[in-house]
C-alpha positions, 0 to 999 in steps of 0.5 A: 499499499502507499503514501497517499497527500490529500490536499484540502481537509473538505468533506470529500477530501475526508471521506476519500481519506478515511476509505483510503485508510481503512484500505490501508493506505498511508494517508495526510490531509495537508490543510491550509487553514486552521480546522477541516469541513472546508464550506461547512463552517460554524461562527460563535459569538455571544453565546449564539452558534450558526451554521456558515455553509450548508443549513440543511442534509438531502441523501443522508445515505451517501454518509451513512455508507461512509460510515459502514465502510470506514468502521463498524460505528454507525454514522446514528452513534455520532450525530442525530439526524432529526428529518426536517417536517414540514420539508419547508415553508414557500411565502410566493410574491403574491402573498399565497403561503405553503408549508410542504411535507418532508417526503410525501408526495400524496401530501404535497399534492394535498397541501398544494391543492389547498393554498395554490387551488385545484388542479396544482397539486396534481401538475407538481405530483405528474411533474415530480413522476417525469422527474423521478425518470430523469432521476434514475436515467442518471443516477448511475452515470452522474452519481455512482460511476466515475465520470465516462471518457465519452462524457458528450454521450451525458452533454448531447441526451436530455433525461428528462421526458418533456410534455409535448406543449403545442402552440401555434401549430407547433410542437415543443418540450421543456429544454429548461427550468423556466418552459417547464414552469411555462409549459408543465406546471402552468403557475407562476407559483409553482414555477416559483417553487421549481425555479427555488430548487435551482436557485439554491445550487446558484443556478439560473433557471433560463439556461439550466437544463430540464435535467435539473427536476432532480433537485427538488424529485431527490429532495422529496423522495429522501427527504430533508436532514438535520444533524441536531449542533449544526452541520458542523458536527457532520465535518467533526464526526467525518474527521473524527472517523478520519483521525480514528482510521490513523488518518493525520491531520497537518493543518496550517500546511499551505501546498505550493505545489503539486510534483511529478516523476516518470510522467506521475504525481510524486509528491507534494511541495509545501510553503513552510516545509520542504517537498513530501514524497507521495505515492498519490496525490488527491487534491480536493481544491478548485480546478483553477487552484490545482491547474495553478499547482502542477504548472508549476512544475510544467504538468499543466492540468488545464493543458486539454481544457479540464477548466471550463471557462465558466469554472475561471468566472467569479460563478454565484454565491450565497450572502449570509446574514446571521442574526441573534434574537431575544426570546425563543422560537414559536410554537411550529416555527417551520425550520426553513422558510424560502421568501421567493423573491416580488420581481424573479425576472428581475432577479433573475436579469440581475444574477445574470448580468450583474452590475445594474443600476441597483440591487432588488430583493432577491429570494432568501431562504430563513433557516429558523433550527429550534436547537438548544446549541445553538444559543445561549438559553431558550430566551433566544434564537440563532437565525441564519439567512441567505441569497444567491447573489453574483460575486461580481454585484459591487461587493468592495461597494458597503452600500451593496452589503447594505442594501442586500442586508435591509432585503434581507431582513425584509424578506425574513420579516415574513418567517420569524415574528417581531425580527426586527424589536427582537435582533440583539446583532447580526453578521454578514458572509458575502460572495467574494470574488476570486479562485480560492473557494474557501470561505468566499461562499462561491456554489457549485453546484451538482453535476446534471445531464444536459446543457452540451456538457456545461453542468459537468464537472472535471473527471476524478482523474486527470491527465497526470497520473496518480493526481485526482481531483475529489469534493464539489469542484469535481465529478459529480459537482457541489453539495453535501452528499455530491461531494461524500460520493466524490470521496467514494470514486476517489478511493475506488479509483485508487484501490482499484485502479481505471477500471473501478466503475463504481459501487454495486 
C-alpha cells in the first residue's frame, strides 16, 4: 500500500481519506487553514452559534455508507439526524403561503391543491413522476460512476421526459426549468417553487437544463435532514472517523505545487516545509487552483481543457446574514422558509448580468433550527438568512452589502414574527470573487446531464497519472451528498484502478 497526500480537509477530501486509510494506505491531509470541513463552518459569538455553510442535508445514505465502509460504528452513533417537517414553508410574491410535508408525494399534492387551487398539486405530482424518470436515467452515470470518457453522451441527451407543448401549429418540449414552469406547471407559484431549487445551487433556471428536475425530486424522495447541534457536527464526525483510521492531519500547511516524476504525480511541495514524496495525490481544491499547482512543475491540467471557462469566472455566491435574536422561536415555527422574490424576472436578470442600476430583493432562505446547542438559552434564537447573488455585484462598495442586508431582513419578517424588535445583532458573509473558494460563499452546483456539458464537472482522474480530484469542484459536483460521493469514487479509482466503475 502507498503513501497518499490529500490537499484540503473538505468533506469530499475527508471522505476519500477515511476510505483509503481503511484500504491500508498511509494518508496525510494537508490543510492550509486551521480547521477541517471546507465550507461546513461554524461562527460563534455571545453564546450563539451558526452554520455558515450548508444548513440541511439530503441523501444521508451517502454518509451512512461512508461510516459503514470505514468501521462498525454507524453514523447515527456519532450524530443525531432529524428529519425536517415541514420540508419547507414557501411564501410567494402574491402573499400565498404553503408548507410542504417532508418526503410525502400524496401530502404535497393535497397541500398544494388546498393552497394554490385545484389541479396545482396534481401538476406538481405529475412533474415529480417525470423527474423520477430523469433521476433513474442519470443517477448511476452522474453520481455512482466515474465520469465517462465519452461524457459527450451525457451532455447531448436530455433525460427529462418533457410533455409536448403545442402552440400555433408547433410542438415543442421543455429544454430548461423555465420552460417546464411555463408549459407544464402553468402556475407562477409552482414555477417559483421549481426555480428555488435551482437558485439554491447557484443555477439560473432560464438556462439550466430540464434535467435539473432531479434537484426537487432528490429532496422529495429522500427527505430533508438536519444534524442536531448544527451541520458542523457532521464534519466533526467525519474528521474523527478519519483520525480513528489513522489519517494524519497537518493544519496550517499550504501546498504550493504538485510534483511529478517519470510522468506521474510523486509528491507535494509545502510553503514552509519543503517537498513530501508520495505515491498518489488527491486534491480537494477548485480546478483553477489545481491547474496552478501543477503548472509550476510543467504539468498544467488545463492543457486539455480540463478547466471550463465558466469555472474560471467568479460565478454566483451565497450572501448570508446571521441573526442573534432575543426571545425563543414560537411553537410550530418552520425550520426552513423560502421567501420568494417579489420580481423574479429582475432577480434572474441580475444573476445573469450583474451590475444593474440598483440591487433588488432576491429569493431568501430563512433557517430557524430550534436547537438548544445554537443559542445561549431558551430565551434566545439563532437564525440564518441567505440568498444567491452574483459575486460581481459590487461587493467592494459598503452600500451593496448594506442594501442586501436590508432586503434579507425585510424578507425574513415574513418568516420570523417581530424580527426587528427581537434583533440583538447581526453578522454578514458576502460572496468574494476569485478562485480561492474556501469560505468565499461561491457555489458549485451538482452535475447535471444535457446543457452541452456546461453542467458537468472535471473528472476525478486527471491527465497526470496518480493525481485525482475530489470534492464539490470535481465530478459529481457540489453539495454535501455529492462531495461524499466524490470521495467514494476517488477511493475506488485508487484502490481498484482505472477499471473501477462504481459501487454495484
